C-alpha positions in Angstrom: -38.1 12.9 7.6 -34.5 12.9 9.5 -32.5 16.1 8.6 -30.1 14.3 6.4 -33.0 13.7 3.7 -33.5 17.3 3.0 -29.8 17.8 3.0 -29.9 14.8 0.3 -32.4 16.1 -1.7 -31.1 19.3 -1.6 -27.8 18.2 -2.9 -29.4 16.2 -5.9 -31.6 18.9 -6.8 -29.5 21.7 -6.9 -25.5 20.5 -6.7 -25.5 17.4 -8.7 -24.7 19.0 -11.9 -21.7 20.8 -10.1 -20.7 17.7 -8.8 -20.5 16.0 -11.9 -18.3 18.6 -13.8 -15.8 18.5 -11.2 -16.2 14.2 -11.5 -15.9 14.8 -15.5 -12.8 17.2 -15.2 -11.3 14.3 -13.1 -12.4 10.8 -15.2 -13.0 12.6 -18.5 -15.4 11.3 -19.9 -19.3 12.1 -19.0 -20.9 8.2 -18.2 -17.9 8.0 -15.8 -18.2 11.2 -14.1 -22.2 10.0 -13.4 -21.0 6.7 -12.2 -18.2 8.7 -9.8 -21.2 11.2 -8.3 -24.1 8.3 -7.9 -21.3 6.0 -6.2 -20.2 8.9 -3.9 -23.4 10.4 -3.1 -24.4 6.6 -2.4 -21.2 6.0 0.0 -21.6 9.4 1.7 -25.6 8.6 3.0 -25.5 5.3 3.1 -23.7 5.4 6.7 -24.4 7.4 10.1 -22.8 10.9 9.2 -23.8 14.3 11.1 -24.6 16.0 7.2 -26.8 19.1 8.4 -25.9 21.5 5.7 -25.9 20.9 2.2 -22.0 22.6 2.0 -20.9 19.8 4.8 -22.5 17.2 2.2 -20.9 18.6 -1.3 -17.3 18.7 0.6 -18.0 15.6 1.5 -19.1 14.2 -1.6 -16.2 15.9 -3.6 -14.0 14.2 -1.5 -15.4 10.7 -1.4 -15.4 11.4 -5.6 -11.6 12.2 -5.5 -10.7 9.5 -3.1 -12.9 6.8 -5.6 -11.4 8.1 -8.5 -7.4 7.6 -7.4 -8.3 4.6 -5.8 -9.6 2.9 -9.1 -6.5 0.6 -10.0 -8.7 -0.6 -13.1 -9.1 2.6 -14.3 -7.4 2.1 -17.9 -9.3 -1.0 -18.2 -12.6 0.1 -17.4 -12.1 3.0 -20.0 -10.9 0.5 -23.2 -14.2 -1.6 -21.8 -16.2 1.5 -22.5 -14.8 2.6 -25.8 -17.0 0.6 -28.1 -19.9 2.0 -25.8 -19.8 4.9 -26.6 -21.6 6.5 -29.9 -20.2 10.4 -29.9 -18.9 12.4 -27.6 -20.6 15.2 -26.0 -21.1 18.4 -28.2 -18.2 20.9 -27.9 -19.7 24.5 -26.6 -20.6 26.7 -29.7 -18.2 29.6 -28.5 -14.5 31.0 -29.9 -13.1 28.9 -27.4 -14.1 25.7 -28.2 -11.6 24.5 -29.4 -9.0 25.7 -26.4 -12.1 23.8 -24.4 -11.4 20.7 -26.0 -7.6 20.8 -26.4 -7.6 21.0 -22.5 -10.1 18.7 -22.1 -7.9 16.0 -23.9 -4.5 16.9 -22.2 -6.0 16.5 -18.9 -7.7 12.7 -20.2 -3.7 11.8 -21.2 -2.2 12.7 -17.5 -2.0 9.9 -14.8 -4.8 9.9 -12.3 -2.8 11.6 -9.8 -1.3 14.2 -11.9 -4.8 15.2 -13.0 -6.1 15.1 -9.7 -3.7 17.6 -8.6 -4.3 20.1 -11.5 -8.2 19.8 -11.3 -7.6 20.8 -7.3 -4.9 23.1 -7.9 -6.3 25.2 -11.3 -10.2 24.5 -11.3 -10.9 24.2 -7.8 -8.7 26.8 -6.7 -6.6 25.1 -4.0 -3.5 26.0 -2.7 -1.0 23.6 -2.6 -1.1 23.0 1.1 -4.6 22.1 0.5 -4.6 20.1 -2.3 -1.5 18.0 -0.4 -4.0 17.6 2.1 -6.6 16.9 -0.2 -5.0 13.9 -1.4 -3.2 13.1 1.6 0.3 13.4 0.1 2.5 15.6 0.6 3.2 19.8 -0.6 6.3 18.3 -2.3 4.7 15.4 -4.3 1.9 17.9 -5.2 4.1 20.6 -6.6 6.3 17.1 -8.7 2.9 16.0 -10.2 1.8 19.7 -11.0 5.2 20.3 -13.1 5.1 17.1 -14.4 1.2 17.5 -15.5 1.9 21.0 -17.1 4.7 19.9 -18.5 3.2 17.5 -20.3 0.0 19.8 -21.2 2.6 22.3 -22.2 3.6 19.9 -25.0 -0.2 18.6 -26.0 -1.4 22.3 -25.9 1.4 24.3 -27.3 -0.7 25.3 -30.6 -2.9 27.4 -27.9 0.0 29.3 -26.4 1.2 26.9 -23.7 4.8 26.0 -24.4 5.5 30.2 -23.9 5.7 30.1 -19.9 7.4 28.6 -17.1 5.0 29.5 -14.6 1.7 26.9 -13.7 -0.7 30.0 -14.8 -1.4 28.8 -18.3 -4.3 26.3 -17.6 -6.0 28.9 -15.5 -5.8 31.3 -18.4 -8.1 29.2 -20.7 -10.2 28.5 -17.9 -11.1 32.2 -17.0 -11.8 32.7 -20.6 -13.8 30.0 -20.3 -15.9 31.0 -17.3 -16.1 34.4 -18.7 -18.3 33.2 -21.5 
């Protein structure tokens, strides 16, 4: 068995759920997230690459997920075509912050793809502005602009959860920190 077979097996067995969670934040719905992860894994392992460690493979798959998400030209059309297929959305977490979580997901879904990607990379993945710019292949100024516009839109959407009170970009991080603390 080749070394990459073990890496692929470990990646799918141990890290798939994290990859789907990452893709879910970008895509906004579970079926599309599953498709993104599936396609990214196939793209990553269908070509000869030296991925000898699961961490390298996960990073490559994450990068592929982001690239696929950003390159979707017909993202909105595909999402609209899948709406009749959705019977019921994922059950919200049963805790006191469930409303905040749902509100953040809805606010993320309303953002254009590049703004959403910036928010996810910067506030969920914890990347710096420079790292986000490098990952997306844009300038740091573009990342700052995407973040500014995205957070302004999210403050407008999430005003009822205390997001409109501050001018810094810590608002989304505060909700994510409370959600992770559960």
